[in-house]
C-alpha positions in Angstrom: 87.8 91.6 95.1 86.9 91.9 98.7 89.0 94.0 101.2 88.2 94.9 104.7 89.1 98.1 106.7 91.6 97.5 109.5 90.2 100.3 111.5 86.3 99.3 111.6 86.4 95.9 110.1 83.9 96.9 107.7 84.2 94.9 104.7 84.2 96.7 100.9 84.7 95.4 97.1 86.8 96.9 94.8 88.8 96.3 92.0 92.7 95.2 92.2 93.5 98.0 90.1 92.2 100.8 91.7 94.6 102.9 93.1 92.4 104.8 95.7 90.4 103.0 98.1 88.5 104.1 100.7 86.1 102.9 103.5 82.2 103.9 103.0 82.2 103.8 107.0 85.0 105.8 108.5 86.7 107.3 105.5 89.9 105.3 106.4 92.4 105.5 103.2 95.4 103.3 104.8 94.8 99.4 106.1 92.6 98.3 103.7 93.9 95.0 103.1 92.8 92.3 100.8 90.3 89.3 103.0 92.4 86.2 103.0 90.9 83.0 102.1 92.7 80.5 105.1 94.8 81.3 107.9 98.7 81.1 107.4 100.6 78.1 107.7 101.9 78.9 111.1 99.0 79.6 112.8 97.5 76.4 111.5 100.9 74.6 113.2 100.4 76.4 116.3 96.4 75.4 116.2 97.2 71.6 115.6 100.3 72.0 118.7 97.7 73.2 121.0 95.2 70.7 119.8 98.0 67.8 120.9 99.4 69.7 124.3 95.5 70.0 125.1 94.6 66.2 124.4 97.9 65.1 126.2 96.8 66.8 129.5 93.2 65.6 129.3 95.0 61.9 128.8 97.5 62.2 131.4 94.8 63.6 133.9 92.7 60.5 133.1 95.5 58.1 133.5 96.4 59.6 136.9 93.1 59.3 138.1 92.4 56.0 137.5 96.4 54.5 137.8 
């Protein structure tokens, strides 16, 4: 399983059953987190809201310039 050090962002491979995970670069024992495949749903929805706001802003500006 892939892990990443939250201190120096170094990726490392370890078994989930290993209790003692240590970063090979900075030797940190705390902050070794599993790599997530996709962002959380809240961040995805926030991105969609920002996209809609940007499209509405550009569309409104274009309508204001032509009208």
